[in-house]
MARKE-406019 format. One line per field, with one value per atom (N, C-alpha, C, O): residue number from 1; residue in one letter; atom name; x, y, z. Coordinates in Angstrom, 2 decimals, m for minus. Atoms other than C-alpha are relative to their C-alpha. Layout:
// residues N
nr <- NUM	...
rest <- A	...
atom <- CA	...
px <- X	...
py <- Y	...
pz <- Z	...
***
This chain:
// residues 151
nr <- 1	1	1	1	2	2	2	2	3	3	3	3	4	4	4	4	5	5	5	5	6	6	6	6	7	7	7	7	8	8	8	8	9	9	9	9	10	10	10	10	11	11	11	11	12	12	12	12	13	13	13	13	14	14	14	14	15	15	15	15	16	16	16	16	17	17	17	17	18	18	18	18	19	19	19	19	20	20	20	20	21	21	21	21	22	22	22	22	23	23	23	23	24	24	24	24	25	25	25	25	26	26	26	26	27	27	27	27	28	28	28	28	29	29	29	29	30	30	30	30	31	31	31	31	32	32	32	32	33	33	33	33	34	34	34	34	35	35	35	35	36	36	36	36	37	37	37	37	38	38	38	38	39	39	39	39	40	40	40	40	41	41	41	41	42	42	42	42	43	43	43	43	44	44	44	44	45	45	45	45	46	46	46	46	47	47	47	47	48	48	48	48	49	49	49	49	50	50	50	50	51	51	51	51	52	52	52	52	53	53	53	53	54	54	54	54	55	55	55	55	56	56	56	56	57	57	57	57	58	58	58	58	59	59	59	59	60	60	60	60	61	61	61	61	62	62	62	62	63	63	63	63	64	64	64	64	65	65	65	65	66	66	66	66	67	67	67	67	68	68	68	68	69	69	69	69	70	70	70	70	71	71	71	71	72	72	72	72	73	73	73	73	74	74	74	74	75	75	75	75	76	76	76	76	77	77	77	77	78	78	78	78	79	79	79	79	80	80	80	80	81	81	81	81	82	82	82	82	83	83	83	83	84	84	84	84	85	85	85	85	86	86	86	86	87	87	87	87	88	88	88	88	89	89	89	89	90	90	90	90	91	91	91	91	92	92	92	92	93	93	93	93	94	94	94	94	95	95	95	95	96	96	96	96	97	97	97	97	98	98	98	98	99	99	99	99	100	100	100	100	101	101	101	101	102	102	102	102	103	103	103	103	104	104	104	104	105	105	105	105	106	106	106	106	107	107	107	107	108	108	108	108	109	109	109	109	110	110	110	110	111	111	111	111	112	112	112	112	113	113	113	113	114	114	114	114	115	115	115	115	116	116	116	116	117	117	117	117	118	118	118	118	119	119	119	119	120	120	120	120	121	121	121	121	122	122	122	122	123	123	123	123	124	124	124	124	125	125	125	125	126	126	126	126	127	127	127	127	128	128	128	128	129	129	129	129	130	130	130	130	131	131	131	131	132	132	132	132	133	133	133	133	134	134	134	134	135	135	135	135	136	136	136	136	137	137	137	137	138	138	138	138	139	139	139	139	140	140	140	140	141	141	141	141	142	142	142	142	143	143	143	143	144	144	144	144	145	145	145	145	146	146	146	146	147	147	147	147	148	148	148	148	149	149	149	149	150	150	150	150	151	151	151	151
rest <- X	X	X	X	X	X	X	X	X	X	X	X	X	X	X	X	X	X	X	X	X	X	X	X	X	X	X	X	X	X	X	X	X	X	X	X	X	X	X	X	X	X	X	X	X	X	X	X	X	X	X	X	X	X	X	X	X	X	X	X	X	X	X	X	X	X	X	X	X	X	X	X	X	X	X	X	X	X	X	X	X	X	X	X	X	X	X	X	X	X	X	X	X	X	X	X	X	X	X	X	X	X	X	X	X	X	X	X	X	X	X	X	X	X	X	X	X	X	X	X	X	X	X	X	X	X	X	X	X	X	X	X	X	X	X	X	X	X	X	X	X	X	X	X	X	X	X	X	X	X	X	X	X	X	X	X	X	X	X	X	X	X	X	X	X	X	X	X	X	X	X	X	X	X	X	X	X	X	X	X	X	X	X	X	X	X	X	X	X	X	X	X	X	X	X	X	X	X	X	X	X	X	X	X	X	X	X	X	X	X	X	X	X	X	X	X	X	X	X	X	X	X	X	X	X	X	X	X	X	X	X	X	X	X	X	X	X	X	X	X	X	X	X	X	X	X	X	X	X	X	X	X	X	X	X	X	X	X	X	X	X	X	X	X	X	X	X	X	X	X	X	X	X	X	X	X	X	X	X	X	X	X	X	X	X	X	X	X	X	X	X	X	X	X	X	X	X	X	X	X	X	X	X	X	X	X	X	X	X	X	X	X	X	X	X	X	X	X	X	X	X	X	X	X	X	X	X	X	X	X	X	X	X	X	X	X	X	X	X	X	X	X	X	X	X	X	X	X	X	X	X	X	X	X	X	X	X	X	X	X	X	X	X	X	X	X	X	X	X	X	X	X	X	X	X	X	X	X	X	X	X	X	X	X	X	X	X	X	X	X	X	X	X	X	X	X	X	X	X	X	X	X	X	X	X	X	X	X	X	X	X	X	X	X	X	X	X	X	X	X	X	X	X	X	X	X	X	X	X	X	X	X	X	X	X	X	X	X	X	X	X	X	X	X	X	X	X	X	X	X	X	X	X	X	X	X	X	X	X	X	X	X	X	X	X	X	X	X	X	X	X	X	X	X	X	X	X	X	X	X	X	X	X	X	X	X	X	X	X	X	X	X	X	X	X	X	X	X	X	X	X	X	X	X	X	X	X	X	X	X	X	X	X	X	X	X	X	X	X	X	X	X	X	X	X	X	X	X	X	X	X	X	X	X	X	X	X	X	X	X	X	X	X	X	X	X	X	X	X	X	X	X	X	X	X	X	X	X	X	X	X	X	X	X	X	X	X	X	X	X	X	X	X	X	X	X	X	X	X	X	X	X	X	X	X	X	X	X	X	X	X	X	X	X	X	X	X	X	X	X	X	X	X	X
atom <- N	CA	C	O	N	CA	C	O	N	CA	C	O	N	CA	C	O	N	CA	C	O	N	CA	C	O	N	CA	C	O	N	CA	C	O	N	CA	C	O	N	CA	C	O	N	CA	C	O	N	CA	C	O	N	CA	C	O	N	CA	C	O	N	CA	C	O	N	CA	C	O	N	CA	C	O	N	CA	C	O	N	CA	C	O	N	CA	C	O	N	CA	C	O	N	CA	C	O	N	CA	C	O	N	CA	C	O	N	CA	C	O	N	CA	C	O	N	CA	C	O	N	CA	C	O	N	CA	C	O	N	CA	C	O	N	CA	C	O	N	CA	C	O	N	CA	C	O	N	CA	C	O	N	CA	C	O	N	CA	C	O	N	CA	C	O	N	CA	C	O	N	CA	C	O	N	CA	C	O	N	CA	C	O	N	CA	C	O	N	CA	C	O	N	CA	C	O	N	CA	C	O	N	CA	C	O	N	CA	C	O	N	CA	C	O	N	CA	C	O	N	CA	C	O	N	CA	C	O	N	CA	C	O	N	CA	C	O	N	CA	C	O	N	CA	C	O	N	CA	C	O	N	CA	C	O	N	CA	C	O	N	CA	C	O	N	CA	C	O	N	CA	C	O	N	CA	C	O	N	CA	C	O	N	CA	C	O	N	CA	C	O	N	CA	C	O	N	CA	C	O	N	CA	C	O	N	CA	C	O	N	CA	C	O	N	CA	C	O	N	CA	C	O	N	CA	C	O	N	CA	C	O	N	CA	C	O	N	CA	C	O	N	CA	C	O	N	CA	C	O	N	CA	C	O	N	CA	C	O	N	CA	C	O	N	CA	C	O	N	CA	C	O	N	CA	C	O	N	CA	C	O	N	CA	C	O	N	CA	C	O	N	CA	C	O	N	CA	C	O	N	CA	C	O	N	CA	C	O	N	CA	C	O	N	CA	C	O	N	CA	C	O	N	CA	C	O	N	CA	C	O	N	CA	C	O	N	CA	C	O	N	CA	C	O	N	CA	C	O	N	CA	C	O	N	CA	C	O	N	CA	C	O	N	CA	C	O	N	CA	C	O	N	CA	C	O	N	CA	C	O	N	CA	C	O	N	CA	C	O	N	CA	C	O	N	CA	C	O	N	CA	C	O	N	CA	C	O	N	CA	C	O	N	CA	C	O	N	CA	C	O	N	CA	C	O	N	CA	C	O	N	CA	C	O	N	CA	C	O	N	CA	C	O	N	CA	C	O	N	CA	C	O	N	CA	C	O	N	CA	C	O	N	CA	C	O	N	CA	C	O	N	CA	C	O	N	CA	C	O	N	CA	C	O	N	CA	C	O	N	CA	C	O	N	CA	C	O	N	CA	C	O	N	CA	C	O	N	CA	C	O	N	CA	C	O	N	CA	C	O	N	CA	C	O	N	CA	C	O	N	CA	C	O	N	CA	C	O	N	CA	C	O	N	CA	C	O	N	CA	C	O	N	CA	C	O	N	CA	C	O	N	CA	C	O	N	CA	C	O	N	CA	C	O	N	CA	C	O
px <- 0.83	m0.01	0.81	1.93	m0.76	1.00	m0.82	m2.02	0.70	m0.03	0.79	2.01	m0.77	0.91	m0.52	m1.73	0.30	0.96	0.87	1.71	m0.86	2.58	0.92	0.60	m0.82	5.42	m0.69	m1.42	0.58	4.43	m1.54	m2.05	1.13	1.14	0.48	1.65	m0.28	0.58	m0.41	m1.14	0.28	0.50	m0.25	0.45	0.33	m1.16	m0.06	m0.76	m0.08	m0.37	m0.60	m0.26	0.71	m2.50	0.33	0.60	m0.28	m1.94	m1.13	m1.21	1.20	m5.04	m0.01	0.08	m0.23	m4.92	m1.56	m2.60	1.35	m7.62	m0.21	m1.34	0.15	m6.99	0.83	1.24	m0.55	m5.36	m0.36	m1.14	0.52	m5.74	1.24	2.28	m1.05	m3.68	0.44	1.56	m0.22	m3.92	1.10	1.77	m0.88	m1.81	1.35	2.24	m1.06	0.70	0.87	0.38	m1.05	3.98	m0.22	m0.47	m0.05	3.92	1.64	2.18	m1.44	7.54	m0.22	m0.76	0.24	7.47	1.55	2.57	m1.31	10.27	m0.35	m1.40	m0.08	10.98	1.14	2.19	m1.21	13.35	m0.18	m1.22	m0.47	14.51	0.50	1.24	m0.46	15.21	1.51	2.30	m1.49	18.51	0.66	1.88	m0.47	18.86	m0.76	m1.79	0.66	18.26	m0.98	m0.92	1.20	15.22	0.53	1.41	m0.49	15.64	m1.09	m2.15	0.84	13.70	m0.14	0.89	0.39	12.11	m0.62	m0.34	0.69	10.04	m0.58	m0.85	0.82	8.37	m1.02	m0.68	1.21	4.83	m0.35	m0.96	0.31	4.56	m1.31	m1.98	1.40	1.36	m0.44	m1.60	0.43	1.63	m0.17	m0.59	0.17	1.53	1.34	1.40	m1.39	5.24	0.60	m0.03	m0.49	7.43	1.72	2.37	m1.52	11.22	0.18	m0.58	m0.45	13.10	1.51	2.20	m1.42	16.55	0.34	m0.48	m0.50	18.68	m0.03	0.30	0.08	18.20	m1.40	m1.68	1.35	14.63	m0.87	m0.96	0.74	12.46	m1.15	m2.11	1.21	10.20	m1.28	m2.28	1.17	7.59	m0.72	m1.75	0.88	6.59	m0.68	m0.09	0.89	3.93	m0.93	m1.84	0.88	2.44	m1.23	m1.20	0.99	m0.89	m0.91	m0.36	0.81	m3.73	m1.28	m1.59	1.37	m7.36	m0.60	m0.85	0.50	m8.76	m1.31	m1.48	1.33	m12.40	0.15	m0.76	0.04	m11.11	1.47	1.95	m1.31	m7.72	0.98	1.61	m0.87	m5.65	1.10	0.96	m1.23	m2.14	0.09	m0.31	m0.15	m1.37	1.40	1.83	m1.05	1.76	m0.26	m0.48	0.21	1.30	1.24	2.08	m1.26	4.06	m0.60	m1.25	0.64	2.97	0.26	m0.65	m0.35	4.77	0.99	2.20	m0.83	6.12	1.08	0.79	m0.95	9.36	0.36	0.27	m0.44	10.64	0.67	0.47	m0.80	13.07	m0.64	m0.07	0.93	10.11	m0.35	m0.86	0.68	9.34	0.78	2.00	m0.55	10.12	m1.14	m2.31	0.84	8.43	m0.34	0.67	0.33	6.76	m0.60	m1.56	0.74	6.00	m0.35	0.28	0.26	4.48	0.31	0.24	m0.33	5.50	m0.45	m0.30	0.50	3.87	0.75	0.88	m0.86	5.95	1.28	1.95	m1.43	9.01	m0.06	0.53	m0.19	8.38	m1.18	m1.09	1.42	4.65	m0.13	m0.55	0.08	4.78	m0.84	m1.00	0.78	2.62	0.78	1.98	m0.85	3.99	0.75	1.95	m0.59	4.45	m0.86	m1.71	0.70	3.21	1.22	2.21	m0.98	5.24	m0.59	m1.67	0.60	4.62	0.87	2.07	m0.72	5.42	m0.33	m1.44	0.35	5.76	0.29	1.32	m0.03	5.09	0.30	m0.01	m0.53	6.64	m1.16	m1.13	0.90	3.58	m1.20	m1.83	1.03	1.11	m1.43	m2.34	1.03	m1.50	m0.59	m1.81	0.27	m1.63	m0.67	m0.58	0.60	m3.52	0.61	1.26	m0.55	m2.72	m0.77	m1.80	0.48	m3.50	0.04	0.89	m0.04	m4.39	0.68	0.31	m0.58	m2.14	m0.28	m0.23	0.22	m2.96	1.04	1.38	m0.93	m0.61	m0.91	m2.11	0.54	m1.73	0.68	1.31	m0.81	m0.44	m0.88	m2.11	0.58	m1.16	m0.12	m0.89	m0.06	m0.44	m1.40	m2.09	1.33	m3.64	m0.46	m1.64	0.30	m3.20	m0.57	m1.11	0.33	m3.83	m1.13	m1.28	1.10	m6.79	0.53	1.69	m0.52	m6.33	m1.10	m2.21	1.09	m8.24	0.28	1.27	m0.08	m8.77	m0.08	0.47	0.20	m9.66	1.44	1.48	m1.28	m5.94	0.86	0.69	m1.15	m3.10	1.03	1.30	m0.90	m0.73	1.45	1.69	m1.52	3.09	0.83	1.02	m0.61	5.13	1.37	2.20	m1.38	7.95	0.90	2.10	m1.00	9.49	m0.31	m1.46	0.29	10.00	m0.45	m0.20	0.37	8.47	1.23	1.33	m1.31	11.76	0.25	0.11	m0.54	12.89	1.41	1.88	m1.40	16.28	0.10	0.03	0.13	16.44	1.24	1.36	m1.29	19.73	m0.38	0.26	0.52	17.84	m0.79	m1.06	1.08	15.59	0.76	1.89	m0.59	16.41	m0.09	m1.06	0.11	17.12	m0.74	m0.69	0.90	14.69	0.68	1.37	m0.67	15.95	m0.96	m2.18	0.79	14.79	m0.47	0.24	0.51	12.41	0.57	1.05	m0.58	13.52	m1.15	m0.94
py <- m1.24	0.08	1.31	1.36	m1.29	3.62	0.98	0.76	m1.25	6.89	1.24	1.14	m1.09	10.38	1.25	1.43	m1.32	13.72	1.02	0.74	m1.16	17.08	0.46	0.39	m0.44	18.42	1.00	1.86	m1.00	20.28	m0.50	0.09	0.60	18.23	m0.96	m1.23	1.44	15.29	m1.06	m0.95	1.26	11.76	m0.95	m0.85	0.81	8.97	m1.48	m1.88	1.35	5.41	m1.07	m1.07	0.65	2.86	m1.66	m2.18	1.48	m0.90	m0.55	m0.33	0.51	m2.63	m1.58	m2.39	1.53	m6.06	m0.47	0.19	0.77	m8.68	m0.90	m1.01	1.03	m11.27	0.14	m0.87	m0.47	m9.49	1.41	2.16	m1.26	m6.52	0.95	0.66	m0.95	m3.37	0.50	0.99	m0.41	m2.60	m1.06	m0.80	1.10	m5.77	m0.23	m0.93	0.44	m5.83	1.46	2.58	m1.21	m3.52	m0.04	m1.08	0.02	m2.29	0.64	1.38	m0.59	m1.47	0.53	m0.16	m0.52	0.83	0.12	0.47	m0.17	0.75	0.68	0.57	m0.39	2.48	m0.36	m0.66	0.22	1.86	1.16	1.25	m1.02	4.79	m0.34	m1.32	0.66	4.37	m0.24	0.63	0.53	2.53	m0.27	m0.39	0.31	1.85	m1.29	m1.82	1.20	m0.99	0.56	1.73	m0.35	m0.92	0.39	m0.30	m0.20	0.84	0.06	0.24	m0.13	0.88	1.51	2.18	m1.54	4.44	0.06	1.02	m0.09	3.65	m1.18	m2.00	0.85	1.38	0.47	1.13	m0.37	2.04	m1.12	m2.09	1.14	m0.12	0.04	1.08	0.21	m1.59	0.88	1.25	m1.05	0.70	1.28	2.11	m1.35	3.68	0.79	1.81	m0.74	4.69	m0.16	m0.80	0.01	5.07	m0.18	0.43	0.17	3.85	0.52	0.22	m0.40	5.71	m0.15	0.08	m0.24	5.42	1.13	1.94	m1.40	8.43	0.39	m0.41	m0.63	10.65	m0.41	m0.07	0.46	9.13	1.49	2.30	m1.29	12.03	0.26	m0.51	m0.29	13.72	0.31	0.29	m0.14	14.44	m1.30	m1.28	1.05	10.88	m0.31	m0.35	m0.09	10.46	m1.37	m1.50	1.29	6.84	0.18	0.89	m0.10	6.37	m1.54	m2.51	1.14	3.61	0.30	1.08	0.05	3.22	m1.15	m2.02	1.24	0.72	m0.63	m1.85	0.41	0.65	m0.78	m1.56	0.87	m0.87	m0.70	m1.06	0.71	m2.44	0.63	m0.14	m0.52	0.04	0.75	1.56	m0.86	1.30	1.12	0.95	m1.07	4.56	0.73	0.96	m0.85	6.48	1.20	1.06	m1.13	10.04	0.67	0.68	m0.77	12.05	1.54	1.90	m1.45	15.72	1.08	1.83	m0.93	17.79	m0.78	m0.70	0.71	15.60	0.75	1.91	m0.55	16.49	m0.90	m2.08	0.80	15.13	m1.16	m2.24	1.03	13.12	m1.22	m2.22	1.16	11.10	m1.04	m2.09	0.83	9.46	m1.37	m1.36	1.40	5.70	m1.11	m0.78	1.14	2.28	0.07	0.13	0.28	2.07	m1.10	m1.57	1.39	m0.99	0.03	0.84	0.32	m2.04	m1.38	m2.19	1.26	m5.19	0.04	1.04	0.13	m6.50	m1.33	m2.43	0.86	m8.17	m0.28	m1.28	0.13	m7.73	m0.59	m0.08	0.70	m10.20	m0.25	m0.68	0.10	m10.27	1.09	2.07	m1.23	m7.84	0.22	m0.73	m0.44	m6.04	0.09	m0.15	m0.01	m5.74	1.41	1.54	m1.39	m1.88	0.83	0.40	m1.10	1.23	0.89	1.22	m0.96	3.41	1.24	1.41	m1.28	7.00	0.94	1.15	m0.97	9.47	1.38	1.66	m1.43	13.29	0.84	0.73	m0.92	15.87	1.22	1.48	m1.25	19.28	1.13	2.33	m1.02	20.76	0.37	m0.49	m0.54	22.92	m0.55	m0.54	0.44	21.42	m1.26	m1.42	1.13	18.17	0.28	1.39	m0.10	17.62	m1.20	m2.04	1.15	15.32	m1.09	m0.87	1.09	11.77	m1.02	m0.92	1.01	8.81	m1.18	m1.46	1.22	5.80	m1.09	m0.91	0.91	2.53	m1.27	m1.66	1.40	m0.63	m1.06	m1.03	1.12	m3.51	m1.29	m1.94	1.39	m6.58	m1.29	m1.27	1.23	m10.13	m1.06	m2.01	0.99	m11.95	m0.17	0.85	0.43	m13.65	1.07	1.33	m0.76	m11.15	1.43	2.17	m1.30	m8.18	m0.03	m1.06	m0.11	m7.16	m0.01	0.39	0.12	m7.68	0.39	m0.14	m0.35	m5.92	m0.85	m0.61	0.92	m8.62	0.75	0.23	m0.59	m6.20	0.93	1.64	m0.90	m4.49	m1.26	m2.37	0.89	m6.36	m0.15	0.75	0.24	m8.00	m0.14	m1.04	0.16	m7.44	0.18	1.34	m0.09	m8.16	1.00	0.75	m0.77	m5.39	m0.59	m0.33	0.35	m7.02	m1.65	m2.09	1.35	m10.82	0.05	1.04	0.14	m12.00	m0.82	m2.04	0.71	m12.76	0.88	2.10	m0.88	m11.78	0.54	1.45	m0.78	m11.18	0.99	0.89	m1.44	m7.71	0.40	1.50	m0.51	m7.82	m0.56	m0.25	0.55	m9.72	0.62	0.16	m1.01	m6.90	0.47	0.92	m0.65	m5.84	1.62	2.23	m1.42	m2.28	0.24	m0.53	m0.34	m0.50	0.91	1.78	m0.74	1.10	1.33	1.24	m1.18	4.75	m0.23	m0.68	m0.13	5.00	1.00	2.05	m1.16	6.90	0.54	1.46
pz <- 0.31	m0.13	0.10	0.61	0.15	m0.64	0.63	0.72	m0.52	0.94	m0.42	m0.53	0.42	m0.13	0.78	0.94	m0.62	1.70	m0.48	m1.34	0.41	1.29	1.23	2.41	m1.12	3.14	0.81	0.33	m1.00	6.26	0.49	1.43	m0.33	6.50	1.10	1.40	m0.75	8.95	m0.84	m1.83	0.67	7.95	1.17	2.18	m0.85	9.85	m0.44	m1.37	0.38	9.75	1.02	2.20	m0.94	11.23	m0.15	m1.23	0.00	12.19	0.99	2.20	m0.85	13.32	0.27	m0.65	m0.54	15.29	m0.15	m0.03	0.19	14.63	1.15	1.60	m0.94	17.24	1.27	1.83	m1.04	20.02	0.66	0.07	m0.67	22.42	0.06	0.64	m0.03	21.79	1.41	1.55	m1.37	25.64	0.52	1.52	m0.61	26.17	m0.73	m0.25	0.81	23.48	m0.34	m0.45	0.47	22.56	m1.53	m2.15	1.40	19.03	m0.20	0.62	0.52	17.21	m1.23	m2.10	1.24	14.51	m0.77	m0.17	0.61	11.72	m1.34	m1.97	1.37	8.72	m0.97	m0.40	0.77	5.71	m1.05	m1.69	0.72	3.82	m1.49	m1.60	1.50	m0.07	0.05	0.40	0.23	m0.57	1.37	1.39	m1.27	3.30	0.55	0.12	m0.71	5.65	1.01	1.39	m0.73	7.79	1.50	2.01	m1.17	11.18	0.71	0.11	m0.92	14.39	0.30	0.30	m0.15	15.07	1.46	2.17	m1.44	18.40	0.34	m0.54	m0.61	20.68	0.76	1.75	m0.76	21.99	0.91	0.46	m0.84	25.19	0.35	0.34	m0.38	26.29	1.14	1.30	m1.05	29.38	m0.44	0.37	0.50	27.28	m0.23	m0.91	m0.02	27.66	m1.53	m2.37	1.15	24.72	0.17	1.03	0.11	23.87	m1.39	m2.31	1.04	21.30	m0.07	0.92	0.25	19.81	m0.02	m0.44	0.15	20.07	m1.37	m2.24	1.27	17.15	m0.56	m1.71	0.79	16.47	m0.11	0.82	0.12	15.02	0.94	1.01	m1.09	17.78	m0.71	0.00	0.60	15.29	m0.40	m1.08	0.06	15.31	1.27	2.36	m1.40	17.84	m0.02	m0.83	0.14	18.63	1.01	2.01	m0.78	19.98	m0.14	m0.67	0.09	20.16	0.23	1.13	m0.25	19.80	0.33	m0.51	m0.44	21.96	m0.50	m0.53	0.48	20.58	m1.27	m1.56	1.15	17.24	m0.04	m1.12	0.04	18.26	m0.94	m1.67	0.90	16.31	0.64	1.55	m0.41	16.76	m1.15	m2.30	0.92	15.16	0.17	1.30	m0.03	14.27	m0.85	m2.05	0.62	13.42	m0.31	0.59	0.37	11.65	0.02	m0.96	m0.39	12.86	m1.12	m1.49	1.25	10.01	m0.81	m0.58	1.02	7.29	m0.59	m0.91	1.05	5.43	m0.90	m0.58	1.01	2.24	0.45	m0.10	m0.51	4.35	0.79	1.23	m0.62	5.81	m0.98	m0.58	0.87	2.58	0.10	m0.05	m0.45	3.34	0.10	m0.13	m0.11	3.86	1.59	2.30	m1.44	7.43	0.38	m0.23	m0.25	9.22	1.41	2.09	m1.20	12.42	0.39	m0.53	m0.39	14.55	1.20	1.90	m1.53	17.74	0.50	m0.04	m0.89	20.39	m0.87	m0.62	0.53	17.98	m1.29	m2.24	1.34	15.23	m0.87	m2.02	0.93	14.05	m0.60	0.03	0.63	11.36	m1.24	m2.00	0.83	9.03	m1.56	m1.42	1.26	5.21	m0.03	m0.27	0.02	5.44	m0.89	m1.67	0.81	3.94	m0.70	m0.05	0.56	1.41	0.16	m0.40	m0.01	2.34	m0.88	m0.70	0.80	m0.35	0.31	0.75	m0.62	0.36	m1.29	m1.96	1.04	m2.23	0.58	1.74	m0.49	m2.04	m0.56	m0.30	0.48	m3.88	0.95	1.57	m1.02	m1.84	m0.34	0.48	0.49	m4.01	0.63	0.57	m0.62	m2.19	1.31	1.85	m1.47	1.05	0.55	m0.06	m0.85	3.91	m0.46	m1.09	0.45	3.28	1.29	2.17	m1.06	5.63	m0.86	m2.00	0.42	5.01	0.90	2.11	m0.86	6.19	m0.32	m1.44	0.05	7.04	m0.71	m0.42	0.70	4.95	0.33	m0.50	m0.34	7.00	m0.32	m0.47	0.22	6.39	1.07	0.98	m1.16	9.61	0.64	0.73	m0.60	11.28	1.08	1.30	m0.87	13.98	m0.27	0.55	0.45	11.88	m1.02	m1.67	1.18	9.49	m1.15	m1.21	1.31	5.95	m0.94	m0.83	0.86	3.11	m1.40	m2.09	0.97	0.44	m1.45	m2.41	1.25	m2.37	m0.43	m1.44	0.36	m2.31	m0.40	0.09	0.61	m4.17	1.34	2.14	m1.24	m1.59	m0.69	m1.50	0.37	m2.29	1.14	1.48	m1.17	0.74	m0.26	m1.14	0.06	1.22	0.89	0.77	m1.22	4.13	0.07	m0.04	m0.49	4.86	1.41	2.11	m1.42	8.16	0.69	0.70	m0.59	9.92	1.39	1.45	m1.23	13.52	m0.07	0.61	0.42	12.09	m0.88	m2.11	0.47	11.43	m1.15	m1.68	0.84	9.26	m1.43	m2.44	1.28	6.53	m1.05	m2.16	0.72	5.30	m1.12	m0.91	1.12	1.76	m0.12	0.31	0.23	0.89	m1.18	m2.14	1.09	m1.34	m0.88	m0.35	1.10	m4.58	m0.18	m0.04	0.29	m5.34	m1.28	m2.18	1.35	m8.11	m0.92	m0.48	0.89	m11.10	m0.88	m1.67
***
């Protein structure tokens, strides 16, 4: 799946749980910038606390909606450098496929809602969208492929 928003606008990524409770599970958010390895950007603990690596962008804000079992990652003011594939994982190794977020510098574009399209049974899946895994399901995070920039 892909989402698009313009520079300076917010972007909201959602990760919906199907057979688990977001109040009892930690969610790990990752991103993969074009041509680079996947990187951990933050963990939103079941307790509500956050863990971030040094240098993690502060405009990444995690939240969760308990009524529909959804984790949310909001990028409050996106920049062109936020263009990447974003992925959520629960308990570290149960992961969605990821969403490619494209950023436009045009003022004509408006903010967009981008949805994670995971396929693990814990997650909801929309059957009307094509499924192309961007990441293998592997707890070994060194085996994730780098994305090539589109020409």
